[in-house]
SEKOLDREN-537194 format. One record per atom (N, C-alpha, C): atom name; residue in one letter; x, y, z. Coordinates in pm, whole numbers, plus 50000, padded with zeros to 5 digits. Layout:
// SEKOLDREN-537194
+------+------+-------+-------+-------+
: name : resn :    xx :    yy :    zz :
+------+------+-------+-------+-------+
:   CA :    A :     X :     Y :     Z :
...
+------+------+-------+-------+-------+
// end
This chain:
// SEKOLDREN-537194
+------+------+-------+-------+-------+
: name : resn :    xx :    yy :    zz :
+------+------+-------+-------+-------+
:    N :    X : 04827 : 43560 : 58780 :
:   CA :    X : 05008 : 43589 : 58877 :
:    C :    X : 05082 : 43468 : 58889 :
:    N :    X : 05033 : 43396 : 58892 :
:   CA :    X : 05163 : 43276 : 58911 :
:    C :    X : 05192 : 43245 : 58751 :
:    N :    X : 05107 : 43263 : 58665 :
:   CA :    X : 05195 : 43189 : 58539 :
:    C :    X : 05274 : 43310 : 58457 :
:    N :    X : 05262 : 43511 : 58502 :
:   CA :    X : 05369 : 43580 : 58469 :
:    C :    X : 05528 : 43529 : 58532 :
:    N :    X : 05510 : 43487 : 58692 :
:   CA :    X : 05678 : 43489 : 58740 :
:    C :    X : 05704 : 43323 : 58738 :
:    N :    X : 05794 : 43319 : 58649 :
:   CA :    X : 05901 : 43199 : 58582 :
:    C :    X : 05972 : 43143 : 58734 :
:    N :    X : 05942 : 43020 : 58782 :
:   CA :    X : 06025 : 42985 : 58849 :
:    C :    X : 06154 : 42942 : 58788 :
:    N :    X : 06266 : 42905 : 58837 :
:   CA :    X : 06415 : 42853 : 58837 :
:    C :    X : 06392 : 42736 : 58941 :
:    N :    X : 06373 : 42612 : 58850 :
:   CA :    X : 06435 : 42502 : 58930 :
:    C :    X : 06599 : 42438 : 58939 :
:    N :    X : 06655 : 42487 : 59036 :
:   CA :    X : 06788 : 42409 : 59028 :
:    C :    X : 06788 : 42254 : 59049 :
:    N :    X : 06873 : 42186 : 58971 :
:   CA :    X : 06922 : 42058 : 59033 :
:    C :    X : 07048 : 42067 : 58965 :
:    N :    X : 07095 : 42050 : 59056 :
:   CA :    X : 07262 : 42040 : 59068 :
:    C :    X : 07332 : 41913 : 59045 :
:    N :    X : 07199 : 41779 : 59042 :
:   CA :    X : 07218 : 41684 : 59023 :
:    C :    X : 07166 : 41602 : 58927 :
:    N :    X : 07145 : 41707 : 58815 :
:   CA :    X : 07070 : 41657 : 58672 :
:    C :    X : 07156 : 41533 : 58604 :
:    N :    X : 07262 : 41668 : 58623 :
:   CA :    X : 07357 : 41567 : 58533 :
:    C :    X : 07506 : 41532 : 58573 :
:    N :    X : 07496 : 41439 : 58682 :
:   CA :    X : 07582 : 41395 : 58768 :
:    C :    X : 07711 : 41398 : 58707 :
:    N :    X : 07699 : 41267 : 58609 :
:   CA :    X : 07876 : 41263 : 58537 :
:    C :    X : 07898 : 41425 : 58524 :
:    N :    X : 07873 : 41461 : 58414 :
:   CA :    X : 07933 : 41544 : 58383 :
:    C :    X : 08001 : 41640 : 58512 :
:    N :    X : 07922 : 41650 : 58638 :
:   CA :    X : 07979 : 41719 : 58754 :
:    C :    X : 08070 : 41653 : 58841 :
:    N :    X : 08056 : 41525 : 58840 :
:   CA :    X : 08140 : 41429 : 58874 :
:    C :    X : 08272 : 41448 : 58844 :
:    N :    X : 08314 : 41487 : 58678 :
:   CA :    X : 08437 : 41484 : 58632 :
:    C :    X : 08522 : 41598 : 58725 :
:    N :    X : 08436 : 41711 : 58719 :
:   CA :    X : 08497 : 41852 : 58747 :
:    C :    X : 08575 : 41835 : 58892 :
:    N :    X : 08436 : 41774 : 58980 :
:   CA :    X : 08518 : 41742 : 59158 :
:    C :    X : 08587 : 41673 : 59132 :
:    N :    X : 08616 : 41526 : 59071 :
:   CA :    X : 08758 : 41463 : 59038 :
:    C :    X : 08852 : 41577 : 58991 :
:    N :    X : 08855 : 41639 : 58907 :
:   CA :    X : 08985 : 41722 : 58854 :
:    C :    X : 09027 : 41781 : 58976 :
:    N :    X : 08922 : 41887 : 59002 :
:   CA :    X : 08962 : 41998 : 59125 :
:    C :    X : 08985 : 41887 : 59263 :
:    N :    X : 08976 : 41822 : 59303 :
:   CA :    X : 08986 : 41713 : 59419 :
:    C :    X : 09134 : 41658 : 59389 :
:    N :    X : 09150 : 41607 : 59258 :
:   CA :    X : 09279 : 41599 : 59213 :
:    C :    X : 09354 : 41663 : 59271 :
:    N :    X : 09366 : 41825 : 59216 :
:   CA :    X : 09489 : 41884 : 59168 :
:    C :    X : 09458 : 41953 : 59313 :
:    N :    X : 09358 : 41977 : 59402 :
:   CA :    X : 09450 : 41971 : 59565 :
:    C :    X : 09476 : 41885 : 59650 :
:    N :    X : 09413 : 41776 : 59652 :
:   CA :    X : 09545 : 41674 : 59674 :
:    C :    X : 09675 : 41675 : 59612 :
:    N :    X : 09719 : 41697 : 59489 :
:   CA :    X : 09805 : 41726 : 59441 :
:    C :    X : 09900 : 41798 : 59488 :
:    N :    X : 09880 : 41939 : 59510 :
:   CA :    X : 09876 : 42045 : 59578 :
:    C :    X : 09943 : 41995 : 59715 :
:    N :    X : 09850 : 41931 : 59769 :
:   CA :    X : 09864 : 41937 : 59933 :
:    C :    X : 10002 : 41800 : 59935 :
:    N :    X : 09988 : 41706 : 59850 :
:   CA :    X : 10089 : 41612 : 59877 :
:    C :    X : 10204 : 41700 : 59846 :
:    N :    X : 10221 : 41794 : 59747 :
:   CA :    X : 10363 : 41906 : 59687 :
:    C :    X : 10393 : 41994 : 59845 :
:    N :    X : 10277 : 42011 : 59886 :
:   CA :    X : 10338 : 42117 : 60011 :
:    C :    X : 10386 : 42038 : 60080 :
:    N :    X : 10325 : 41994 : 60117 :
:   CA :    X : 10368 : 41827 : 60241 :
:    C :    X : 10512 : 41803 : 60225 :
:    N :    X : 10554 : 41815 : 60088 :
:   CA :    X : 10646 : 41704 : 60077 :
:    C :    X : 10745 : 41814 : 60054 :
:    N :    X : 10750 : 41932 : 60043 :
:   CA :    X : 10810 : 42074 : 60048 :
:    C :    X : 10881 : 42091 : 60180 :
:    N :    X : 10756 : 42056 : 60272 :
:   CA :    X : 10751 : 42081 : 60388 :
:    C :    X : 10798 : 42020 : 60469 :
:    N :    X : 10780 : 41921 : 60445 :
:   CA :    X : 10912 : 41756 : 60535 :
:    C :    X : 11050 : 41803 : 60464 :
:    N :    X : 11070 : 41833 : 60359 :
:   CA :    X : 11222 : 41872 : 60302 :
:    C :    X : 11228 : 41956 : 60379 :
:    N :    X : 11176 : 42094 : 60391 :
:   CA :    X : 11245 : 42199 : 60446 :
:    C :    X : 11191 : 42164 : 60586 :
:    N :    X : 11203 : 42089 : 60675 :
:   CA :    X : 11181 : 42071 : 60772 :
:    C :    X : 11296 : 41950 : 60861 :
:    N :    X : 11319 : 41844 : 60740 :
:   CA :    X : 11450 : 41777 : 60750 :
:    C :    X : 11577 : 41854 : 60757 :
:    N :    X : 11564 : 41977 : 60659 :
:   CA :    X : 11695 : 42029 : 60618 :
:    C :    X : 11736 : 42125 : 60697 :
:    N :    X : 11662 : 42151 : 60831 :
:   CA :    X : 11637 : 42277 : 60919 :
:    C :    X : 11728 : 42203 : 61073 :
:    N :    X : 11631 : 42054 : 61049 :
:   CA :    X : 11646 : 41989 : 61192 :
:    C :    X : 11800 : 41941 : 61138 :
:    N :    X : 11870 : 41950 : 61045 :
:   CA :    X : 11996 : 41874 : 61007 :
:    C :    X : 12118 : 41961 : 61053 :
:    N :    X : 12054 : 42150 : 60989 :
:   CA :    X : 12166 : 42233 : 61017 :
:    C :    X : 12189 : 42287 : 61181 :
:    N :    X : 12058 : 42261 : 61208 :
:   CA :    X : 12026 : 42236 : 61387 :
:    C :    X : 12105 : 42211 : 61450 :
:    N :    X : 12107 : 42075 : 61413 :
:   CA :    X : 12228 : 42015 : 61506 :
:    C :    X : 12354 : 41974 : 61479 :
:    N :    X : 12417 : 42037 : 61333 :
:   CA :    X : 12537 : 42048 : 61336 :
:    C :    X : 12556 : 42158 : 61383 :
:    N :    X : 12483 : 42316 : 61409 :
:   CA :    X : 12476 : 42427 : 61451 :
:    C :    X : 12514 : 42373 : 61595 :
:    N :    X : 12426 : 42317 : 61674 :
:   CA :    X : 12461 : 42264 : 61830 :
:    C :    X : 12566 : 42170 : 61850 :
:    N :    X : 12601 : 42113 : 61774 :
:   CA :    X : 12712 : 42061 : 61771 :
:    C :    X : 12822 : 42170 : 61800 :
:    N :    X : 12847 : 42241 : 61688 :
:   CA :    X : 12953 : 42348 : 61670 :
:    C :    X : 12908 : 42384 : 61788 :
:    N :    X : 12875 : 42476 : 61831 :
:   CA :    X : 12867 : 42527 : 62024 :
:    C :    X : 12891 : 42453 : 62065 :
:    N :    X : 12836 : 42319 : 62081 :
:   CA :    X : 12927 : 42231 : 62153 :
:    C :    X : 13081 : 42253 : 62187 :
:    N :    X : 13112 : 42233 : 62052 :
:   CA :    X : 13281 : 42235 : 62000 :
:    C :    X : 13308 : 42386 : 62100 :
:    N :    X : 13288 : 42482 : 62044 :
:   CA :    X : 13310 : 42614 : 62029 :
:    C :    X : 13288 : 42628 : 62196 :
:    N :    X : 13186 : 42594 : 62283 :
:   CA :    X : 13211 : 42639 : 62445 :
:    C :    X : 13334 : 42494 : 62452 :
:    N :    X : 13353 : 42406 : 62413 :
:   CA :    X : 13462 : 42328 : 62536 :
:    C :    X : 13600 : 42374 : 62410 :
:    N :    X : 13655 : 42481 : 62380 :
:   CA :    X : 13757 : 42524 : 62332 :
:    C :    X : 13729 : 42660 : 62392 :
:    N :    X : 13627 : 42752 : 62443 :
:   CA :    X : 13643 : 42837 : 62523 :
:    C :    X : 13685 : 42814 : 62677 :
:    N :    X : 13598 : 42740 : 62729 :
:   CA :    X : 13653 : 42654 : 62834 :
:    C :    X : 13828 : 42635 : 62860 :
:    N :    X : 13896 : 42565 : 62733 :
:   CA :    X : 14002 : 42534 : 62765 :
:    C :    X : 14068 : 42683 : 62725 :
:    N :    X : 14032 : 42779 : 62647 :
:   CA :    X : 14091 : 42863 : 62658 :
:    C :    X : 14106 : 42948 : 62801 :
:    N :    X : 13981 : 42992 : 62857 :
:   CA :    X : 13994 : 43000 : 62986 :
:    C :    X : 14086 : 42958 : 63110 :
:    N :    X : 14101 : 42808 : 63060 :
:   CA :    X : 14180 : 42785 : 63190 :
:    C :    X : 14351 : 42790 : 63126 :
:    N :    X : 14344 : 42785 : 62986 :
:   CA :    X : 14481 : 42881 : 63001 :
:    C :    X : 14566 : 43003 : 62994 :
:    N :    X : 14423 : 43070 : 62992 :
:   CA :    X : 14465 : 43191 : 63075 :
:    C :    X : 14463 : 43199 : 63245 :
:    N :    X : 14334 : 43105 : 63290 :
:   CA :    X : 14382 : 43155 : 63419 :
:    C :    X : 14524 : 43057 : 63451 :
:    N :    X : 14583 : 42954 : 63428 :
:   CA :    X : 14685 : 42858 : 63409 :
:    C :    X : 14843 : 43003 : 63382 :
:    N :    X : 14834 : 43064 : 63239 :
:   CA :    X : 14917 : 43232 : 63251 :
:    C :    X : 14895 : 43339 : 63360 :
:    N :    X : 14800 : 43325 : 63361 :
:   CA :    X : 14769 : 43438 : 63460 :
:    C :    X : 14863 : 43416 : 63654 :
:    N :    X : 14799 : 43281 : 63617 :
:   CA :    X : 14936 : 43265 : 63771 :
:    C :    X : 15047 : 43256 : 63719 :
:    N :    X : 15105 : 43187 : 63621 :
:   CA :    X : 15222 : 43177 : 63629 :
:    C :    X : 15237 : 43332 : 63620 :
:    N :    X : 15179 : 43408 : 63586 :
:   CA :    X : 15261 : 43534 : 63539 :
:    C :    X : 15262 : 43636 : 63694 :
:    N :    X : 15185 : 43574 : 63772 :
:   CA :    X : 15178 : 43624 : 63966 :
:    C :    X : 15269 : 43600 : 64002 :
:    N :    X : 15285 : 43487 : 63951 :
:   CA :    X : 15398 : 43389 : 64007 :
:    C :    X : 15512 : 43467 : 63982 :
:    N :    X : 15559 : 43484 : 63867 :
:   CA :    X : 15703 : 43546 : 63787 :
:    C :    X : 15705 : 43696 : 63838 :
:    N :    X : 15622 : 43804 : 63860 :
:   CA :    X : 15605 : 43888 : 63905 :
:    C :    X : 15606 : 43862 : 64057 :
:    N :    X : 15558 : 43805 : 64107 :
:   CA :    X : 15593 : 43766 : 64278 :
:    C :    X : 15781 : 43758 : 64298 :
:    N :    X : 15811 : 43636 : 64233 :
:   CA :    X : 15941 : 43595 : 64258 :
:    C :    X : 16048 : 43685 : 64170 :
:    N :    X : 16044 : 43805 : 64100 :
:   CA :    X : 16108 : 43848 : 64036 :
:    C :    X : 16058 : 44037 : 64122 :
:    N :    X : 16007 : 44076 : 64210 :
:   CA :    X : 16002 : 44175 : 64257 :
:    C :    X : 16090 : 44240 : 64327 :
:    N :    X : 16158 : 44136 : 64416 :
:   CA :    X : 16232 : 44168 : 64528 :
:    C :    X : 16379 : 44253 : 64444 :
:    N :    X : 16432 : 44165 : 64344 :
:   CA :    X : 16525 : 44209 : 64230 :
:    C :    X : 16488 : 44309 : 64142 :
:    N :    X : 16388 : 44321 : 64136 :
:   CA :    X : 16363 : 44465 : 64009 :
:    C :    X : 16368 : 44571 : 64138 :
:    N :    X : 16301 : 44563 : 64201 :
:   CA :    X : 16287 : 44671 : 64354 :
:    C :    X : 16460 : 44719 : 64403 :
:    N :    X : 16541 : 44620 : 64434 :
:   CA :    X : 16668 : 44639 : 64440 :
:    C :    X : 16740 : 44720 : 64320 :
:    N :    X : 16689 : 44604 : 64187 :
:   CA :    X : 16759 : 44736 : 64050 :
:    C :    X : 16672 : 44894 : 64075 :
:    N :    X : 16582 : 44878 : 64106 :
:   CA :    X : 16508 : 45051 : 64092 :
:    C :    X : 16582 : 45157 : 64159 :
:    N :    X : 16634 : 45064 : 64305 :
:   CA :    X : 16711 : 45144 : 64454 :
:    C :    X : 16869 : 45167 : 64372 :
:    N :    X : 16899 : 45045 : 64294 :
:   CA :    X : 17054 : 45139 : 64222 :
:    C :    X : 16987 : 45259 : 64145 :
:    N :    X : 16914 : 45248 : 64091 :
:   CA :    X : 16856 : 45296 : 63985 :
:    C :    X : 16872 : 45457 : 63998 :
:    N :    X : 16710 : 45456 : 64133 :
:   CA :    X : 16697 : 45612 : 64202 :
:    C :    X : 16829 : 45708 : 64267 :
:    N :    X : 16962 : 45598 : 64305 :
:   CA :    X : 17031 : 45624 : 64376 :
:    C :    X : 17142 : 45738 : 64364 :
:    N :    X : 17093 : 45829 : 64433 :
:   CA :    X : 17153 : 45973 : 64346 :
:    C :    X : 17347 : 46003 : 64407 :
:    N :    X : 17355 : 45923 : 64441 :
:   CA :    X : 17513 : 45922 : 64482 :
:    C :    X : 17625 : 45842 : 64373 :
:    N :    X : 17557 : 45732 : 64279 :
:   CA :    X : 17624 : 45735 : 64107 :
:    C :    X : 17553 : 45786 : 64045 :
:    N :    X : 17650 : 45780 : 63968 :
:   CA :    X : 17625 : 45884 : 63775 :
:    C :    X : 17612 : 45796 : 63723 :
:    N :    X : 17523 : 45765 : 63666 :
:   CA :    X : 17463 : 45658 : 63509 :
:    C :    X : 17506 : 45731 : 63397 :
:    N :    X : 17473 : 45871 : 63394 :
:   CA :    X : 17561 : 45979 : 63326 :
:    C :    X : 17715 : 45941 : 63236 :
:    N :    X : 17771 : 45903 : 63296 :
:   CA :    X : 17957 : 45905 : 63345 :
:    C :    X : 17930 : 45760 : 63337 :
:    N :    X : 17857 : 45650 : 63377 :
:   CA :    X : 17927 : 45568 : 63357 :
:    C :    X : 17848 : 45469 : 63190 :
:    N :    X : 17760 : 45550 : 63134 :
:   CA :    X : 17718 : 45473 : 62977 :
:    C :    X : 17833 : 45581 : 62901 :
:    N :    X : 17868 : 45740 : 62938 :
:   CA :    X : 17948 : 45804 : 62829 :
:    C :    X : 18044 : 45735 : 62830 :
:    N :    X : 18133 : 45690 : 62942 :
:   CA :    X : 18224 : 45591 : 62932 :
:    C :    X : 18252 : 45426 : 62852 :
:    N :    X : 18132 : 45380 : 62936 :
:   CA :    X : 18086 : 45218 : 62869 :
:    C :    X : 18083 : 45238 : 62662 :
:    N :    X : 18000 : 45350 : 62680 :
:   CA :    X : 18016 : 45436 : 62466 :
:    C :    X : 18182 : 45402 : 62434 :
:    N :    X : 18250 : 45532 : 62494 :
:   CA :    X : 18354 : 45562 : 62466 :
:    C :    X : 18418 : 45405 : 62434 :
:    N :    X : 18411 : 45341 : 62577 :
:   CA :    X : 18474 : 45169 : 62529 :
:    C :    X : 18421 : 45126 : 62428 :
:    N :    X : 18331 : 45144 : 62355 :
:   CA :    X : 18274 : 45038 : 62248 :
:    C :    X : 18373 : 45043 : 62136 :
:    N :    X : 18446 : 44922 : 62051 :
:   CA :    X : 18431 : 45003 : 61882 :
:    C :    X : 18358 : 45027 : 61815 :
:    N :    X : 18402 : 45038 : 61718 :
:   CA :    X : 18294 : 45086 : 61598 :
:    C :    X : 18169 : 45017 : 61613 :
:    N :    X : 18175 : 44887 : 61517 :
:   CA :    X : 18080 : 44820 : 61469 :
:    C :    X : 17995 : 44761 : 61593 :
:    N :    X : 18043 : 44746 : 61715 :
:   CA :    X : 17983 : 44678 : 61855 :
:    C :    X : 17881 : 44727 : 61908 :
:    N :    X : 17807 : 44718 : 61983 :
:   CA :    X : 17710 : 44734 : 62055 :
:    C :    X : 17603 : 44666 : 62164 :
:    N :    X : 17582 : 44745 : 62270 :
:   CA :    X : 17519 : 44679 : 62341 :
:    C :    X : 17363 : 44587 : 62316 :
:    N :    X : 17401 : 44432 : 62371 :
:   CA :    X : 17221 : 44407 : 62382 :
:    C :    X : 17175 : 44417 : 62515 :
:    N :    X : 17206 : 44390 : 62615 :
:   CA :    X : 17098 : 44370 : 62747 :
:    C :    X : 17244 : 44440 : 62886 :
:    N :    X : 17179 : 44484 : 62964 :
:   CA :    X : 17228 : 44570 : 63044 :
:    C :    X : 17162 : 44538 : 63188 :
:    N :    X : 17268 : 44483 : 63306 :
:   CA :    X : 17184 : 44454 : 63424 :
:    C :    X : 17254 : 44490 : 63548 :
:    N :    X : 17220 : 44577 : 63642 :
:   CA :    X : 17331 : 44583 : 63711 :
:    C :    X : 17295 : 44507 : 63828 :
:    N :    X : 17407 : 44403 : 63906 :
:   CA :    X : 17452 : 44330 : 64013 :
:    C :    X : 17434 : 44353 : 64115 :
:    N :    X : 17527 : 44436 : 64133 :
:   CA :    X : 17551 : 44445 : 64322 :
:    C :    X : 17658 : 44606 : 64283 :
:    N :    X : 17576 : 44648 : 64420 :
:   CA :    X : 17647 : 44783 : 64430 :
:    C :    X : 17692 : 44834 : 64614 :
:    N :    X : 17743 : 44913 : 64577 :
:   CA :    X : 17807 : 44960 : 64758 :
:    C :    X : 17764 : 45113 : 64689 :
:    N :    X : 17802 : 45214 : 64796 :
:   CA :    X : 17769 : 45348 : 64781 :
:    C :    X : 17806 : 45426 : 64629 :
:    N :    X : 17944 : 45365 : 64621 :
:   CA :    X : 17987 : 45476 : 64493 :
:    C :    X : 18058 : 45314 : 64409 :
:    N :    X : 17993 : 45212 : 64409 :
:   CA :    X : 18080 : 45139 : 64302 :
:    C :    X : 17931 : 45055 : 64266 :
:    N :    X : 17975 : 44995 : 64129 :
:   CA :    X : 17862 : 44915 : 64092 :
:    C :    X : 17918 : 44808 : 64022 :
:    N :    X : 17883 : 44694 : 63994 :
:   CA :    X : 17905 : 44585 : 63901 :
:    C :    X : 17847 : 44555 : 63806 :
:    N :    X : 17850 : 44553 : 63708 :
:   CA :    X : 17743 : 44522 : 63558 :
:    C :    X : 17749 : 44380 : 63495 :
:    N :    X : 17616 : 44322 : 63475 :
:   CA :    X : 17686 : 44222 : 63312 :
:    C :    X : 17640 : 44291 : 63258 :
:    N :    X : 17648 : 44283 : 63103 :
:   CA :    X : 17616 : 44302 : 62954 :
:    C :    X : 17653 : 44209 : 62861 :
:    N :    X : 17530 : 44178 : 62793 :
:   CA :    X : 17589 : 44083 : 62650 :
:    C :    X : 17613 : 44272 : 62514 :
:    N :    X : 17766 : 44207 : 62465 :
:   CA :    X : 17777 : 44303 : 62425 :
:    C :    X : 17845 : 44197 : 62257 :
:    N :    X : 17775 : 44267 : 62130 :
:   CA :    X : 17745 : 44241 : 62012 :
:    C :    X : 17912 : 44280 : 61911 :
:    N :    X : 17997 : 44179 : 61897 :
:   CA :    X : 18107 : 44254 : 61819 :
:    C :    X : 18114 : 44186 : 61681 :
:    N :    X : 18179 : 44204 : 61600 :
:   CA :    X : 18266 : 44145 : 61471 :
:    C :    X : 18300 : 44035 : 61480 :
:    N :    X : 18398 : 44051 : 61577 :
:   CA :    X : 18492 : 43903 : 61587 :
:    C :    X : 18570 : 43907 : 61699 :
:    N :    X : 18674 : 43862 : 61723 :
:   CA :    X : 18738 : 43813 : 61888 :
:    C :    X : 18801 : 43947 : 61896 :
:    N :    X : 18881 : 44013 : 61807 :
:   CA :    X : 19030 : 44159 : 61777 :
:    C :    X : 18884 : 44260 : 61837 :
:    N :    X : 18781 : 44262 : 61781 :
:   CA :    X : 18751 : 44374 : 61815 :
:    C :    X : 18677 : 44314 : 61946 :
:    N :    X : 18649 : 44229 : 62004 :
:   CA :    X : 18557 : 44183 : 62138 :
:    C :    X : 18727 : 44215 : 62243 :
:    N :    X : 18831 : 44166 : 62188 :
:   CA :    X : 18980 : 44234 : 62285 :
:    C :    X : 19031 : 44403 : 62256 :
:    N :    X : 18962 : 44470 : 62193 :
:   CA :    X : 19022 : 44601 : 62199 :
:    C :    X : 18871 : 44663 : 62313 :
:    N :    X : 18764 : 44551 : 62296 :
:   CA :    X : 18654 : 44661 : 62405 :
:    C :    X : 18679 : 44628 : 62544 :
:    N :    X : 18753 : 44480 : 62617 :
:   CA :    X : 18790 : 44446 : 62688 :
:    C :    X : 18931 : 44604 : 62722 :
:    N :    X : 18988 : 44586 : 62582 :
:   CA :    X : 19173 : 44671 : 62668 :
:    C :    X : 19103 : 44850 : 62684 :
:    N :    X : 19009 : 44867 : 62628 :
:   CA :    X : 18925 : 45047 : 62630 :
:    C :    X : 18857 : 45021 : 62783 :
:    N :    X : 18777 : 44881 : 62790 :
:   CA :    X : 18713 : 44897 : 62911 :
:    C :    X : 18805 : 45001 : 63067 :
:    N :    X : 18952 : 44828 : 63070 :
:   CA :    X : 19086 : 44861 : 63105 :
:    C :    X : 19096 : 45031 : 63141 :
:    N :    X : 19125 : 45091 : 63033 :
:   CA :    X : 19179 : 45221 : 63006 :
:    C :    X : 19176 : 45344 : 63031 :
:    N :    X : 19012 : 45261 : 63060 :
:   CA :    X : 18888 : 45368 : 63088 :
:    C :    X : 18898 : 45350 : 63226 :
:    N :    X : 18934 : 45248 : 63341 :
:   CA :    X : 18937 : 45253 : 63470 :
:    C :    X : 18845 : 45159 : 63513 :
:    N :    X : 18746 : 45069 : 63449 :
:   CA :    X : 18648 : 44984 : 63477 :
:    C :    X : 18743 : 44803 : 63523 :
:    N :    X : 18676 : 44769 : 63626 :
:   CA :    X : 18812 : 44705 : 63730 :
:    C :    X : 18663 : 44570 : 63664 :
:    N :    X : 18804 : 44443 : 63719 :
:   CA :    X : 18667 : 44291 : 63798 :
:    C :    X : 18654 : 44287 : 63640 :
:    N :    X : 18732 : 44276 : 63524 :
:   CA :    X : 18634 : 44222 : 63431 :
:    C :    X : 18646 : 44122 : 63346 :
:    N :    X : 18532 : 44012 : 63372 :
:   CA :    X : 18458 : 43870 : 63315 :
:    C :    X : 18414 : 43862 : 63183 :
:    N :    X : 18508 : 43797 : 63108 :
:   CA :    X : 18409 : 43728 : 63003 :
:    C :    X : 18359 : 43620 : 63065 :
:    N :    X : 18205 : 43573 : 63068 :
:   CA :    X : 18143 : 43485 : 63100 :
:    C :    X : 18139 : 43393 : 63017 :
:    N :    X : 18092 : 43422 : 62894 :
:   CA :    X : 18057 : 43339 : 62776 :
:    C :    X : 18109 : 43411 : 62647 :
:    N :    X : 18023 : 43319 : 62534 :
:   CA :    X : 18019 : 43351 : 62440 :
:    C :    X : 17989 : 43242 : 62304 :
:    N :    X : 17892 : 43336 : 62258 :
:   CA :    X : 17854 : 43229 : 62126 :
:    C :    X : 17788 : 43313 : 61998 :
:    N :    X : 17716 : 43302 : 61892 :
:   CA :    X : 17724 : 43346 : 61774 :
:    C :    X : 17579 : 43427 : 61805 :
:    N :    X : 17566 : 43511 : 61759 :
:   CA :    X : 17426 : 43612 : 61700 :
:    C :    X : 17391 : 43543 : 61619 :
:    N :    X : 17243 : 43616 : 61598 :
:   CA :    X : 17197 : 43592 : 61453 :
:    C :    X : 17218 : 43628 : 61345 :
:    N :    X : 17275 : 43768 : 61317 :
:   CA :    X : 17342 : 43789 : 61225 :
:    C :    X : 17462 : 43728 : 61225 :
:    N :    X : 17537 : 43669 : 61282 :
:   CA :    X : 17687 : 43616 : 61276 :
:    C :    X : 17759 : 43691 : 61350 :
:    N :    X : 17751 : 43770 : 61390 :
:   CA :    X : 17826 : 43867 : 61551 :
:    C :    X : 17842 : 43742 : 61628 :
:    N :    X : 17966 : 43815 : 61718 :
:   CA :    X : 18038 : 43746 : 61798 :
:    C :    X : 17990 : 43842 : 61960 :
:    N :    X : 17869 : 43723 : 62010 :
:   CA :    X : 17747 : 43817 : 62126 :
:    C :    X : 17860 : 43730 : 62310 :
:    N :    X : 17901 : 43826 : 62374 :
:   CA :    X : 17952 : 43782 : 62473 :
:    C :    X : 17893 : 43837 : 62577 :
:    N :    X : 17883 : 43756 : 62638 :
:   CA :    X : 17815 : 43785 : 62825 :
:    C :    X : 17948 : 43863 : 62936 :
:    N :    X : 17929 : 43946 : 62961 :
:   CA :    X : 18030 : 44048 : 63074 :
:    C :    X : 17984 : 44075 : 63157 :
:    N :    X : 18091 : 44065 : 63311 :
:   CA :    X : 18099 : 44117 : 63393 :
:    C :    X : 18152 : 44194 : 63422 :
:    N :    X : 18154 : 44370 : 63448 :
:   CA :    X : 18226 : 44488 : 63480 :
:    C :    X : 18193 : 44546 : 63607 :
:    N :    X : 18289 : 44585 : 63668 :
:   CA :    X : 18351 : 44630 : 63781 :
:    C :    X : 18328 : 44790 : 63763 :
:    N :    X : 18224 : 44938 : 63825 :
:   CA :    X : 18290 : 45030 : 63831 :
:    C :    X : 18281 : 45139 : 63906 :
:    N :    X : 18398 : 45204 : 63954 :
:   CA :    X : 18390 : 45294 : 64066 :
:    C :    X : 18368 : 45450 : 64063 :
:    N :    X : 18228 : 45481 : 64095 :
:   CA :    X : 18215 : 45629 : 64048 :
:    C :    X : 18314 : 45746 : 64078 :
:    N :    X : 18386 : 45811 : 64001 :
:   CA :    X : 18483 : 45905 : 63974 :
:    C :    X : 18433 : 46020 : 64076 :
:    N :    X : 18570 : 46073 : 64165 :
:   CA :    X : 18498 : 46210 : 64230 :
:    C :    X : 18580 : 46286 : 64145 :
+------+------+-------+-------+-------+
// end
């Protein structure tokens, strides 16, 4: 029975030189692959580390800029609050003048518009002082030349405006003459 069964004896070391070359090539390729992977990994790590350092410095710079912007906003808010507080009394006084029913703003503006020569126009207007039926107003008017300004002042006098004073004149942005004028106006009965 033993003769009918055949035994296979494996001896891997029976041809050591041939097996050694295969293992050496396999080990060399594996080592080369490991070295390439390690080099690629190191390159990737150094690249990421450099970008991370750049990102951290950029974050630090942006945080500094944000802190400066917040400080500037706080300063502007404080300045705005100070200006609001300082001008509140003046605004309240002007609002009181505007809301007063004893004074006819419609008549005032109609007469002012009637006094303006054709190309002249009002740039700004601010009430200064008032009594119950009298108002003093400061405004800036733009006119094309001095003759037009003189005509405007004459028209104001004809329409009953009093205490007309020209405080100053300056050239405007479009070449017009900008005059700072104060007039007194008394309510018509």
